[in-house]
C-alpha positions in Angstrom: -9.4 21.5 -10.4 -7.9 18.0 -12.0 -4.8 18.3 -9.7 -7.2 18.8 -6.9 -9.9 16.2 -7.6 -6.8 13.7 -8.1 -5.2 14.6 -4.8 -8.5 15.0 -2.5 -9.8 11.7 -4.5 -8.4 7.0 -6.6 -10.2 2.0 -6.5 -9.5 -1.7 -5.6 -10.6 -4.8 -7.5 -10.0 -6.3 -3.9 -10.2 -4.3 -1.0 -9.1 -5.9 2.9 -9.3 -3.6 5.6 -8.2 -5.7 8.6 -8.0 -5.1 12.2 -9.4 -8.3 14.2 -10.0 -12.1 13.1 -13.9 -11.2 12.4 -14.0 -7.6 12.1 -13.8 -6.2 8.4 -12.4 -7.9 5.1 -12.8 -8.0 1.3 -13.9 -11.1 -0.7 -12.1 -11.1 -3.9 -14.2 -12.4 -5.9 -17.3 -11.1 -4.5 -16.5 -7.4 -4.1 -18.5 -7.6 -0.8 -17.1 -6.6 2.5 -18.0 -8.3 5.9 -18.2 -7.1 9.2 -19.2 -8.3 12.3 -20.9 -10.4 9.8 -22.5 -7.6 7.8 -22.3 -7.8 4.3 -21.4 -4.1 2.7 -21.4 -4.0 -1.2 -18.8 -1.1 -2.2 -19.9 2.1 -4.4 -17.9 2.8 -7.3 -18.2 5.4 -9.7 -16.0 6.0 -12.4 -15.4 10.1 -13.3 -14.1 10.9 -16.4 -10.7 13.3 -16.6 -10.4 13.1 -20.3 -11.3 10.5 -23.6 -9.0 7.5 -22.2 -8.6 7.8 -18.3 -10.9 8.5 -15.4 -11.1 8.8 -11.7 -12.4 5.1 -10.3 -13.8 6.2 -6.3 -14.9 3.4 -4.1 -16.5 3.9 -1.0 -16.3 0.6 1.6 -17.0 0.7 5.0 -14.9 -1.1 8.1 -15.6 -1.5 12.1 -13.1 -1.1 14.3 -14.4 -3.6 17.6 -13.4 -2.5 20.9 -12.3 -5.5 22.1 -9.2 -5.7 19.1 -5.7 -6.2 20.2 -3.8 -5.6 17.0 -2.0 -3.1 16.1 -2.0 -2.8 12.7 -4.9 -2.2 10.0 -4.3 -2.5 6.2 -6.0 -1.1 2.8 -4.6 -3.4 -0.3 -5.9 -4.3 -3.5 -4.9 -4.9 -7.5 -5.5 -2.6 -10.0 -6.4 -4.3 -13.1 -6.1 -1.3 -15.3 -4.4 1.7 -13.3 -2.4 4.4 -15.1 0.8 4.9 -14.1 2.6 7.6 -12.3 -0.5 7.7 -10.6 -0.7 6.9 -6.5 -4.2 5.4 -4.7 -5.5 7.7 -2.3 -7.0 6.8 0.9 -9.1 8.7 3.2 -10.8 7.4 6.4 -13.6 9.1 7.5 -15.6 8.5 10.9 -18.8 10.1 10.7 -18.2 12.0 8.0 -15.3 14.1 9.0 -11.7 13.0 7.8 -9.4 11.3 10.4 -6.9 9.9 7.8 -5.2 10.6 4.7 -2.6 8.3 2.9 -1.5 7.6 -0.5 0.5 4.6 -1.9 1.9 4.3 -5.1 1.0 1.0 -7.4 3.6 -2.1 -8.0 3.9 -3.5 -11.6 1.7 -6.0 -11.0 -1.4 -3.8 -10.5 -0.8 -4.3 -6.5 -0.6 -1.7 -3.4 -0.9 -1.7 0.3 -1.0 0.7 2.9 -0.4 0.0 6.3 -1.2 2.2 9.0 -1.6 2.1 12.8 -4.6 1.3 14.5 -3.7 0.8 18.3 -0.6 1.9 20.1 0.9 0.2 22.9 3.5 1.8 25.8 4.9 -0.1 28.7 1.1 0.3 29.9 -1.2 1.5 28.0 -3.0 0.8 24.8 -4.0 4.0 23.1 -6.9 3.6 20.3 -6.3 5.7 17.2 -9.7 3.9 15.3 -12.4 2.5 17.4 -16.2 1.8 15.7 -17.5 2.9 12.6 -15.7 3.5 9.1 -15.9 4.9 5.7 -13.0 4.7 3.9 -12.3 6.4 0.2 -10.3 5.0 -1.9 -9.3 6.7 -5.1 -7.5 5.5 -8.7 -6.6 6.5 -12.7 -7.7 3.7 -14.2 -7.8 3.9 -18.3 -11.1 4.0 -19.2 -11.0 2.0 -22.0 -8.9 -1.3 -22.6 -8.8 -1.0 -26.5 -7.1 2.8 -25.6 -4.1 1.6 -24.1 -0.5 1.4 -26.0 
């Protein structure tokens, strides 16, 4: 059960989802997400795994505008109290249907980044991989109490 929770369910103190100049980003100090000039507060919960570590889950929202011309999107953040050896898990949903899953490692400085295609180009045609409104769930394994660190 714990493996399933860890694999299917891991937060960023700062989350940036970028698809165009004004489409979606998080302000690193406020924790708010600005999407097309509308502010969204990330939802965060911690699910204890044992007395020392827990699964921190955040849900944020992003909008990939119809007029987007940028080929890449990304999710990045800095984790202050991550448990070494556990990756960040990223799940992207549209209308409550899973459309993309990924995992990325956390660097020694607590920073992670995951980059993904949102638009593909061939010689004459652009294919939009992401367009519209999405929810993003970000999971990480964190220490529950900084005093427990060895």
